[in-house]
C-alpha positions as CSV (number, residue, x, y, z in Angstrom):
1,M,53.8,-39.1,-49.3
2,S,50.6,-38.4,-47.4
3,P,49.4,-34.8,-47.3
4,N,49.8,-32.9,-44.1
5,P,46.3,-32.9,-42.4
6,L,47.0,-29.5,-40.9
7,V,47.8,-27.7,-44.1
8,G,45.1,-27.0,-46.7
9,S,42.5,-29.3,-45.2
10,P,39.0,-28.0,-44.8
11,P,37.4,-28.0,-41.3
12,R,35.7,-31.2,-40.3
13,G,32.2,-31.5,-41.6
14,H,32.8,-29.1,-44.6
15,S,33.8,-30.0,-48.1
16,R,36.3,-28.1,-50.2
17,G,33.5,-26.9,-52.4
18,S,31.5,-25.4,-49.6
19,S,34.5,-23.8,-48.0
20,R,34.3,-21.0,-50.6
21,S,30.8,-20.0,-49.7
22,S,31.5,-20.1,-46.0
23,S,32.6,-17.0,-44.2
24,P,36.3,-17.2,-43.2
25,S,35.6,-15.2,-40.1
26,S,33.7,-18.1,-38.6
27,Y,36.9,-20.1,-38.4
28,R,38.9,-17.3,-37.1
29,P,40.4,-18.2,-33.7
30,S,39.2,-16.2,-30.7
31,L,41.4,-13.2,-30.0
32,P,42.6,-12.2,-26.5
33,H,40.4,-9.2,-26.3
34,N,37.3,-11.4,-27.1
35,R,38.2,-13.7,-24.2
36,H,38.7,-10.7,-21.9
37,R,35.3,-9.3,-22.9
38,R,33.6,-12.6,-22.2
39,G,35.3,-12.8,-18.8
40,S,34.2,-9.3,-18.0
41,R,30.6,-10.2,-18.8
42,R,30.7,-13.3,-16.6
43,I,32.1,-11.2,-13.7
44,L,29.4,-8.5,-14.2
45,S,26.7,-11.2,-14.3
46,S,28.0,-12.7,-11.1
47,V,28.1,-9.3,-9.4
48,R,24.5,-8.6,-10.4
49,K,23.3,-12.0,-9.1
50,L,25.1,-11.3,-5.8
51,E,23.5,-7.8,-5.7
52,R,20.0,-9.3,-6.2
53,M,20.7,-11.9,-3.5
54,I,21.8,-9.2,-1.0
55,C,18.8,-7.1,-1.8
56,T,16.5,-10.1,-1.3
57,A,18.1,-10.9,2.0
58,A,17.9,-7.3,3.1
59,K,14.1,-7.3,2.4
60,Q,13.6,-10.5,4.3
61,F,15.6,-9.2,7.4
62,P,12.7,-7.3,8.9
63,L,10.5,-10.4,8.6
64,A,13.1,-12.4,10.5
65,I,13.1,-9.7,13.2
66,V,9.3,-9.7,13.5
67,Y,9.0,-13.5,13.6
68,G,11.9,-13.8,16.1
69,G,10.5,-11.1,18.4
70,Q,7.1,-12.7,18.5
71,T,8.5,-16.1,19.2
72,W,10.8,-14.8,21.9
73,A,7.9,-13.0,23.6
74,A,5.6,-16.1,23.5
75,Y,8.4,-18.3,24.8
76,T,9.3,-16.0,27.7
77,E,5.7,-15.2,28.7
78,G,4.1,-18.5,28.1
79,W,6.7,-21.1,28.8
80,S,9.4,-19.6,30.9
81,I,7.2,-17.6,33.3
82,C,3.7,-19.0,33.2
83,F,4.1,-22.8,32.7
84,T,7.6,-23.3,34.3
85,H,7.7,-20.9,37.3
86,M,4.2,-19.6,37.9
87,G,2.2,-22.9,37.4
88,G,-1.2,-23.6,38.7
89,M,-4.5,-22.6,37.1
90,K,-3.3,-19.0,36.8
91,G,-0.1,-19.9,35.0
92,T,-1.9,-22.3,32.7
93,I,-4.5,-19.7,31.7
94,L,-2.0,-16.9,31.1
95,G,0.4,-19.2,29.2
96,T,-2.3,-20.6,27.0
97,L,-3.7,-17.1,26.3
98,G,-0.2,-16.0,25.3
99,F,0.3,-18.8,22.9
100,V,-3.1,-18.3,21.3
101,I,-2.4,-14.6,20.8
102,Y,1.0,-15.5,19.4
103,G,-0.5,-17.9,16.9
104,M,-3.1,-15.4,15.7
105,A,-0.4,-12.7,15.4
106,V,1.9,-14.9,13.3
107,W,-1.1,-16.0,11.1
108,S,-2.2,-12.5,10.5
109,Y,1.4,-11.3,9.8
110,T,2.1,-14.1,7.3
111,T,-1.2,-13.5,5.5
112,A,-0.5,-9.7,5.3
113,V,3.0,-10.4,3.9
114,F,2.2,-13.0,1.3
115,R,-1.3,-12.0,0.1
116,D,-1.4,-9.8,-3.0
117,P,-2.6,-6.3,-2.0
118,G,-4.6,-5.9,-5.2
119,L,-3.3,-4.6,-8.6
120,P,-5.2,-2.8,-11.3
121,L,-3.0,-4.6,-13.9
122,N,-2.9,-8.3,-14.4
123,N,0.7,-9.3,-14.5
124,Q,0.0,-12.6,-16.3
125,T,-2.0,-11.2,-19.2
126,A,-0.9,-7.5,-19.0
127,Y,-4.5,-6.4,-19.4
128,S,-6.2,-4.1,-16.9
129,H,-8.7,-5.6,-14.6
130,L,-12.2,-4.4,-15.5
131,P,-14.6,-3.4,-12.8
132,T,-16.9,-6.2,-11.7
133,S,-19.8,-4.0,-10.5
134,Q,-22.2,-1.7,-12.1
135,P,-22.4,2.1,-11.3
136,T,-24.5,2.8,-8.3
137,A,-26.8,5.7,-7.6
138,S,-24.3,7.1,-5.1
139,S,-21.4,6.8,-7.6
140,P,-22.9,7.0,-11.1
141,H,-20.0,8.8,-12.8
142,G,-17.1,6.4,-12.2
143,P,-13.8,7.8,-10.9
144,I,-14.0,11.1,-9.0
145,T,-10.4,11.7,-8.0
146,V,-8.2,13.5,-10.5
147,K,-4.8,15.0,-10.8
148,S,-4.0,18.6,-9.8
149,S,-4.6,19.7,-13.4
150,G,-8.1,18.2,-13.3
151,T,-7.2,15.4,-15.8
152,P,-7.9,11.7,-15.1
153,R,-5.2,9.8,-13.4
154,F,-3.0,7.5,-15.5
155,C,0.2,5.7,-14.5
156,K,2.9,6.1,-17.1
157,K,5.1,3.4,-15.5
158,C,2.4,0.7,-15.4
159,Q,0.6,2.0,-18.5
160,T,-2.8,1.7,-16.9
161,H,-5.6,3.9,-15.6
162,K,-5.5,4.5,-11.9
163,P,-8.9,4.0,-10.3
164,D,-10.0,5.9,-7.2
165,R,-7.8,5.4,-4.1
166,A,-5.1,3.6,-6.2
167,H,-1.5,4.8,-6.1
168,H,1.8,3.7,-7.6
169,C,4.4,2.4,-5.2
170,S,8.0,3.3,-6.2
171,T,9.4,0.6,-4.0
172,C,7.3,-2.3,-5.4
173,N,7.2,-0.6,-8.8
174,R,3.5,-1.3,-9.3
175,C,0.1,0.3,-8.7
176,V,-1.9,-0.9,-5.7
177,L,-5.7,-0.8,-5.3
178,K,-6.7,1.3,-2.3
179,M,-3.1,1.7,-1.3
180,D,-2.5,2.6,2.4
181,H,1.3,2.7,2.5
182,H,4.4,0.6,1.9
183,C,5.4,-1.1,5.1
184,P,9.1,-2.0,5.3
185,W,8.4,-4.4,8.2
186,L,6.2,-6.4,5.8
187,A,8.4,-5.8,2.7
188,T,5.2,-5.2,0.7
189,C,2.5,-2.7,0.1
190,L,-0.8,-2.6,2.1
191,G,-3.8,-2.4,-0.2
192,L,-7.3,-3.6,-0.6
193,Y,-6.8,-7.3,0.1
194,N,-4.1,-7.4,2.8
195,Y,-5.1,-4.4,4.9
196,K,-7.4,-6.4,7.2
197,P,-4.6,-9.0,8.0
198,F,-2.2,-6.1,8.7
199,L,-4.7,-4.5,11.1
200,L,-5.3,-7.8,12.9
201,F,-1.5,-8.2,13.1
202,L,-1.3,-4.8,14.9
203,I,-4.1,-5.7,17.3
204,Y,-2.7,-9.2,18.2
205,T,0.9,-8.0,18.5
206,S,-0.2,-5.1,20.7
207,L,-2.1,-7.5,22.9
208,L,0.9,-9.9,23.1
209,C,3.2,-7.0,24.1
210,I,0.7,-5.8,26.8
211,L,0.3,-9.3,28.2
212,S,4.0,-10.0,28.2
213,F,4.7,-6.7,29.9
214,L,2.1,-7.3,32.6
215,V,3.1,-10.9,33.3
216,S,6.9,-10.3,33.3
217,T,6.7,-7.1,35.3
218,S,4.5,-8.6,38.0
219,W,6.6,-11.7,38.2
220,V,9.9,-9.8,38.4
221,W,8.4,-7.4,41.0
222,G,7.0,-10.2,43.1
223,T,9.9,-12.8,42.8
224,V,13.2,-11.2,41.7
225,L,13.0,-8.0,43.7
226,N,11.5,-9.8,46.7
227,D,14.9,-11.1,48.0
228,G,15.1,-13.5,45.0
229,A,13.2,-16.2,46.7
230,G,13.0,-19.5,44.9
231,H,16.0,-18.8,42.5
232,N,19.6,-19.9,42.5
233,E,22.4,-17.4,42.3
234,G,23.6,-18.8,38.9
235,D,20.2,-18.7,37.3
236,I,20.1,-16.0,34.5
237,T,16.5,-16.5,33.7
238,P,15.4,-13.3,35.6
239,V,17.6,-11.3,33.2
240,N,15.5,-12.5,30.3
241,W,12.3,-11.6,32.2
242,I,13.6,-8.1,32.9
243,L,14.6,-7.6,29.3
244,M,11.1,-8.8,28.2
245,A,9.4,-6.4,30.6
246,T,11.5,-3.5,29.2
247,V,11.2,-4.4,25.5
248,S,7.5,-5.4,25.6
249,G,6.6,-2.2,27.5
250,I,8.3,0.1,25.0
251,I,7.1,-1.7,21.8
252,G,3.6,-2.2,23.3
253,L,3.3,1.5,24.0
254,V,4.3,2.6,20.6
255,L,2.5,-0.2,18.7
256,S,-0.7,0.4,20.7
257,G,-0.8,4.0,19.6
258,F,-0.2,3.0,16.0
259,T,-3.0,0.4,16.2
260,I,-5.5,2.9,17.6
261,W,-4.6,5.4,14.9
262,H,-5.2,2.8,12.2
263,L,-8.5,1.8,13.8
264,M,-9.6,5.4,13.7
265,L,-8.6,5.6,10.0
266,A,-10.6,2.5,9.3
267,A,-13.6,3.8,11.1
268,S,-13.5,7.1,9.1
269,G,-13.1,5.3,5.8
270,M,-9.7,6.7,5.1
271,T,-6.2,5.4,4.2
272,T,-2.9,6.7,5.4
273,I,-2.2,8.4,2.1
274,E,-5.6,10.1,2.1
275,S,-5.2,11.3,5.6
276,L,-1.8,12.9,4.8
277,E,-2.3,14.2,1.3
278,K,-4.9,16.4,-0.3
279,V,-7.4,14.5,-2.4
280,R,-8.7,16.4,-5.4
281,Y,-12.3,15.5,-6.4
282,S,-14.0,16.1,-9.7
283,T,-17.5,15.5,-11.0
284,P,-19.2,16.4,-14.3
285,G,-20.9,19.3,-12.6
286,L,-17.6,20.7,-11.3
287,A,-15.4,20.3,-14.3
288,P,-13.0,23.1,-14.9
289,H,-14.5,24.0,-18.3
290,N,-17.8,24.9,-16.6
291,N,-16.1,28.1,-15.4
292,A,-16.6,29.5,-18.9
293,F,-20.0,30.8,-20.2
294,T,-21.1,32.3,-23.5
295,Y,-23.2,35.4,-23.8
296,P,-25.9,35.1,-26.4
297,G,-25.5,38.8,-27.5
298,N,-22.2,38.5,-29.3
299,G,-21.0,35.0,-28.7
300,L,-18.0,36.2,-26.7
301,D,-16.6,33.8,-24.1
302,V,-16.0,36.1,-21.2
303,W,-13.5,33.9,-19.3
304,N,-11.3,33.6,-22.4
305,A,-11.4,37.3,-23.2
306,Q,-8.0,38.9,-23.6
307,T,-8.5,41.5,-20.8
308,E,-6.6,41.6,-17.6
309,R,-9.7,42.2,-15.6
310,V,-11.4,39.1,-16.9
311,R,-8.3,37.0,-16.4
312,E,-8.0,38.1,-12.8
313,Q,-11.6,37.3,-12.2
314,A,-11.1,33.8,-13.7
315,R,-8.1,33.2,-11.4
316,Y,-10.1,34.4,-8.5
317,N,-13.0,32.0,-9.3
318,S,-10.5,29.1,-9.7
319,Y,-9.1,29.9,-6.3
320,L,-12.5,29.9,-4.8
321,D,-13.3,26.6,-6.4
322,D,-10.1,25.0,-5.0
323,E,-10.9,26.3,-1.5
324,A,-14.4,25.0,-1.7
325,L,-13.3,21.6,-3.0
326,A,-10.8,21.4,-0.1
327,K,-13.6,21.9,2.4
328,L,-15.7,19.0,1.0
329,P,-16.1,16.0,3.4
330,H,-14.3,12.8,2.7
331,A,-16.0,11.2,-0.3
332,F,-15.7,7.6,0.9
333,D,-16.8,8.0,4.5
334,L,-20.0,5.9,4.7
335,G,-20.2,6.0,8.5
336,K,-18.2,4.2,11.1
337,R,-20.3,0.9,11.0
338,Q,-20.2,0.6,7.2
339,N,-16.5,1.6,7.0
340,L,-15.5,-1.1,9.5
341,L,-17.6,-3.7,7.7
342,D,-15.8,-2.8,4.5
343,V,-12.5,-3.6,6.2
344,F,-13.4,-6.6,8.4
345,G,-16.1,-8.0,6.2
346,T,-19.8,-8.7,6.6
347,R,-19.3,-12.2,8.1
348,R,-19.1,-11.6,11.9
349,W,-17.6,-15.0,12.7
350,C,-14.4,-14.1,10.7
351,W,-13.9,-10.6,12.0
352,L,-10.9,-11.7,14.1
353,L,-9.6,-14.1,11.5
354,P,-7.3,-13.0,8.6
355,L,-9.5,-14.7,6.0
356,A,-9.9,-13.5,2.4
357,M,-13.0,-11.7,1.2
358,S,-16.0,-13.7,0.1
359,C,-17.1,-13.6,-3.5
360,E,-20.0,-11.3,-2.6
361,E,-17.6,-8.9,-0.9
362,K,-15.2,-9.0,-3.8
363,S,-17.9,-8.2,-6.3
364,R,-19.0,-5.1,-4.2
365,L,-15.4,-4.0,-3.4
366,D,-13.5,-4.6,-6.6
367,G,-11.2,-1.5,-6.2
368,W,-12.5,0.2,-9.3
369,R,-15.8,1.7,-8.2
370,W,-16.4,3.2,-4.7
371,E,-19.6,4.2,-3.1
372,T,-19.6,7.9,-2.1
373,S,-21.1,9.3,1.0
374,R,-24.4,11.3,1.1
375,A,-22.6,14.2,2.9
376,W,-20.1,14.5,0.0
377,A,-22.9,14.4,-2.6
378,E,-24.7,17.2,-0.8
379,G,-21.6,19.2,-0.5
380,V,-20.9,18.9,-4.2
381,A,-24.5,20.0,-5.0
382,R,-24.1,23.0,-2.7
383,L,-20.8,23.9,-4.2
384,Q,-22.2,23.6,-7.8
385,Q,-25.1,25.9,-6.8
386,E,-22.7,28.5,-5.3
387,R,-20.7,28.4,-8.5
388,D,-23.7,28.9,-10.7
389,D,-24.9,31.8,-8.5
390,R,-21.4,33.4,-8.7
391,I,-21.3,33.1,-12.5
392,K,-24.8,34.5,-12.8
393,R,-23.8,37.6,-10.7
394,A,-20.7,38.1,-12.8
395,R,-22.8,37.9,-16.0
396,E,-25.3,40.4,-14.6
397,Q,-22.5,42.8,-13.6
398,W,-20.9,42.5,-17.0
399,L,-24.2,43.3,-18.7
400,A,-24.8,46.2,-16.3
401,Q,-21.4,47.7,-17.4
402,G,-22.5,47.7,-21.0
403,G,-20.9,44.5,-22.1
404,G,-23.9,43.3,-24.1
């Protein structure tokens, strides 16, 4: 009688001799709770994928609104009003102008969205980008912005040093060179390399809104409200014109003010963060440890003496230093002309085009070293002289009171 193949037979591919050394748990059938655990993992993985898809779609929703709004404005102003109903030389010129501004606005917006703003950390190699320029006479000491404690700035999340004007974006979860702000309408941060396209986007969109408002309002006032001459009763096109006049007027008013504010920031050499937050500067001559001085008579460090009077004097001197540092001019304001050249570039023919920086401009503006203004350097020298005079007077007063 042939043996039962289901009883006492080793698994396929294994001999009887090797079955002893094999773990019996590997042939143990899957239990119900194991199948349930695998099913739960699949469900959890599917839920996470769905969550990522929803978050990605939510981030792209503002982009669809901007693209759709610009296209609707160009169609209504250029095609529906100028080319279709206005006609003539005037309609052709206004319609062509509207489509040209629309094309420049879309180009600038797309460039600002998809161009990298500039990172101090290379995501491909995980090494920090090194500065590509040598220290200059106006900025010989490297970074000059520090934390409130006076220590150099370091990002614990990115594990990299933060150069001057760089900040960490909690939304993008990365540090950005010369960060201006995180814009939800672009779904990205505005930094060193995409701030110019963003500024051009604001300019062209404001011009498109103003042009659409003027054309639609004048045409509605002259045609629709003038007994509706030249239109059928069932034609709903004037409704689109009225809606365009209302929306473009509101958005154009708000966006024009926002554009003017950013142009003023660019002319003053400041970012949105620098204009809203207090920037703390530090130089070798204004380091916190320079508050201390040693008397040659007994080697006693006055500012570290364990007396209440000296501690109060040290706190008062620190307060005076903070107040004086707050009154310093903006360190990176090089004058309106140079500030605008740093944003729009030195090539005049591409000022109105959202093109990338040239190699020469990238070598000068690498995001790690920044040229400081002469007014700031003079203010630092004056502040350092005032501090030295104050310490000298305190030392003379201490010696006059018999402290030697």
